[in-house]
C-alpha positions as CSV (number, residue, x, y, z in Angstrom):
1,M,0.1,0.3,0.1
2,S,1.3,3.5,-0.6
3,K,2.3,5.7,2.3
4,N,-0.6,8.1,2.0
5,I,-3.3,5.3,1.9
6,L,-4.8,5.1,5.4
7,A,-7.1,2.0,4.6
8,V,-9.0,0.0,2.0
9,N,-12.5,-1.6,2.3
10,D,-13.7,-3.8,0.0
11,Q,-16.3,-5.7,1.9
12,E,-19.6,-6.2,0.2
13,L,-22.8,-4.9,1.8
14,T,-25.8,-6.9,2.7
15,R,-29.5,-6.0,3.0
16,Q,-29.4,-5.4,6.5
17,D,-26.3,-2.7,6.1
18,F,-28.7,-0.6,3.6
19,Y,-31.4,-0.7,6.2
20,E,-28.8,0.3,9.1
21,F,-27.9,3.0,6.5
22,V,-31.3,4.6,5.9
23,R,-32.1,4.4,9.6
24,A,-29.2,6.0,10.6
25,T,-29.3,8.8,8.0
26,Q,-33.1,9.3,8.5
27,R,-32.7,9.4,12.3
28,D,-32.6,13.1,12.9
29,R,-35.5,13.5,10.7
30,T,-38.3,11.5,12.6
31,I,-36.7,11.5,16.1
32,W,-38.1,14.9,17.1
33,F,-41.5,14.4,15.5
34,S,-41.9,11.1,17.1
35,A,-40.9,12.4,20.6
36,L,-43.8,15.0,20.3
37,V,-46.5,12.5,19.0
38,Y,-45.5,10.4,21.9
39,I,-45.4,13.1,24.5
40,C,-48.8,14.2,23.5
41,A,-50.1,10.4,23.5
42,A,-49.0,9.9,27.1
43,I,-50.5,13.6,28.3
44,I,-54.1,12.6,26.7
45,Y,-53.7,9.1,28.3
46,A,-52.7,10.4,31.4
47,F,-55.7,13.1,31.6
48,G,-58.1,9.8,30.7
49,I,-56.4,8.0,33.6
50,A,-56.6,10.9,36.0
51,S,-60.4,11.6,34.9
52,K,-61.4,7.9,35.6
53,A,-59.3,7.8,38.7
54,T,-61.1,10.9,40.1
55,G,-64.6,10.8,38.4
56,D,-64.5,14.0,37.3
57,P,-65.3,14.2,33.2
58,T,-63.4,17.7,32.9
59,Y,-60.4,16.4,31.7
60,A,-61.5,13.2,30.3
61,P,-60.5,13.0,26.0
62,G,-63.3,12.1,24.2
63,T,-62.9,8.8,22.4
64,A,-62.4,10.1,19.1
65,I,-59.3,12.1,20.4
66,V,-57.9,8.6,22.0
67,I,-58.5,6.9,18.7
68,I,-56.8,9.7,16.7
69,I,-53.9,9.7,18.8
70,T,-53.5,6.0,19.0
71,V,-53.4,6.1,15.0
72,C,-50.9,8.5,15.4
73,V,-48.6,6.4,17.5
74,L,-49.0,3.5,15.2
75,L,-48.0,5.5,12.3
76,M,-45.1,7.2,14.0
77,F,-44.0,3.5,14.9
78,L,-44.3,2.4,11.2
79,I,-42.4,5.8,10.0
80,R,-39.6,4.8,12.2
81,Y,-39.3,1.2,11.8
82,A,-41.3,-0.2,8.6
83,L,-41.0,2.7,6.2
84,P,-37.0,2.6,6.1
85,L,-37.2,-0.7,4.6
86,I,-38.5,0.9,1.1
87,P,-35.5,3.1,0.3
88,A,-33.1,0.4,2.0
89,R,-34.5,-2.3,-0.6
90,K,-34.3,0.3,-3.4
91,H,-30.7,1.1,-2.4
92,Y,-29.7,-2.5,-2.4
93,N,-31.4,-3.5,-5.1
94,A,-29.4,-0.9,-7.2
95,Y,-26.2,-2.1,-5.6
96,V,-26.8,-5.9,-6.6
97,E,-27.3,-4.5,-10.0
98,N,-23.7,-3.0,-10.0
99,K,-22.5,-5.8,-8.3
100,G,-20.2,-7.1,-11.3
101,N,-18.4,-3.6,-11.1
102,R,-16.4,-4.6,-7.7
103,V,-16.0,-1.3,-5.8
104,V,-13.3,-0.8,-3.4
105,S,-13.0,2.7,-0.8
106,V,-9.5,3.6,-0.8
107,F,-9.3,6.1,2.3
108,Y,-6.3,8.9,1.9
109,S,-5.5,11.4,4.9
110,D,-7.7,14.1,2.6
111,R,-10.3,12.0,0.4
112,V,-11.8,8.7,-0.1
113,E,-11.4,7.2,-3.6
114,R,-13.7,4.8,-5.0
115,R,-12.5,2.4,-7.4
116,A,-13.4,-0.2,-9.9
117,G,-10.2,-2.5,-9.8
118,V,-7.3,-0.2,-10.0
119,Q,-9.6,2.7,-12.2
120,P,-10.8,5.3,-10.1
121,I,-14.2,6.3,-10.4
122,R,-15.0,9.0,-8.3
123,T,-12.9,11.0,-5.5
124,F,-14.6,12.3,-2.5
125,Y,-12.8,14.9,-0.4
126,Y,-13.1,15.5,3.5
127,K,-13.7,19.3,2.9
128,D,-17.1,18.6,1.2
129,L,-18.0,16.1,4.0
130,K,-21.2,17.2,5.5
131,R,-21.8,14.6,7.7
132,A,-19.9,11.4,9.3
133,I,-22.0,8.5,11.0
134,V,-20.7,5.8,12.8
135,S,-23.4,3.5,13.4
136,T,-23.5,-0.4,14.8
137,N,-21.7,-1.9,11.9
138,L,-21.3,1.2,9.3
139,L,-19.1,4.2,8.8
140,V,-21.4,6.6,6.4
141,L,-19.8,9.4,5.2
142,V,-22.4,12.1,3.6
143,F,-21.3,15.0,1.4
144,S,-22.5,18.2,0.4
145,D,-23.7,17.0,-3.3
146,R,-25.6,14.6,-0.9
147,S,-23.7,11.6,-2.3
148,S,-23.0,8.9,0.5
149,I,-20.2,6.5,1.0
150,L,-20.9,3.4,3.4
151,V,-18.8,1.0,4.4
152,R,-18.5,-1.9,6.9
153,K,-16.7,-0.6,9.7
154,D,-14.9,-3.9,10.8
155,A,-13.7,-4.7,7.1
156,F,-10.8,-2.1,6.9
157,R,-7.3,-3.7,5.3
158,G,-4.2,-1.7,6.1
159,G,-5.6,0.7,8.5
160,T,-8.5,1.4,11.1
161,L,-11.7,3.0,11.7
162,E,-10.0,4.9,14.4
163,E,-7.2,6.2,12.0
164,I,-10.1,7.0,9.5
165,L,-11.7,9.0,12.1
166,V,-8.8,11.1,13.1
167,A,-8.1,12.1,9.6
168,V,-11.5,13.2,9.1
169,K,-11.8,15.0,12.6
170,E,-8.2,16.7,11.8
171,Y,-9.0,17.9,7.9
172,H,-12.6,18.8,8.2
173,E,-13.2,20.9,11.4
174,K,-17.1,21.2,10.9
175,I,-17.4,17.8,12.6
176,E,-17.9,18.3,16.3
177,S,-17.7,15.0,17.3
178,I,-18.0,11.7,15.5
179,K,-21.0,9.8,17.9
180,P,-21.9,6.3,17.5
181,I,-25.9,5.7,16.8
182,H,-27.2,3.0,18.3
183,L,-29.8,1.3,16.5
184,D,-32.5,-1.1,17.8
185,K,-30.7,-4.7,17.8
186,A,-33.9,-6.2,17.5
187,K,-34.9,-4.5,14.5
188,E,-31.5,-4.8,12.8
189,E,-31.9,-8.7,13.0
190,K,-35.2,-8.9,11.1
């Protein structure tokens, strides 16, 4: 390996990896809305229980409101856990179609190069990095043009994940911290 190459990753990805990728990248979009719906539901149910316990119908939620909140809670559950399966399947199918073109990710101190064999396909510079996510099994790098690189974090040759994260942090000052995202293991195993 060349001196300036930090690591190489050529591990093939699985359908589960794409599900984890979608969950990790969409997590910020759904977490606050989900929390709001769950809090509202808890408040309405608490008023219902308090109303029943005290016998005072003043704060009793109507049946229609309870049904609406229950439906919203179920929808939020589907949005957080079932909906990511659709784009994950789409990304995985596109990946499988291109599997004949074995792609290798070569990590340098200032960039990531995607190669098909020895031929470079595309180069991504850390200065264009918008987001870095370390999930349970993946390192995901999202760039300003909305392109993403996802690699298995346990499949680096010639270097480690930690070395790559140090290079990304040193080169790209906008990343305050690269924190792990712990996804639900039960959902990942499905």
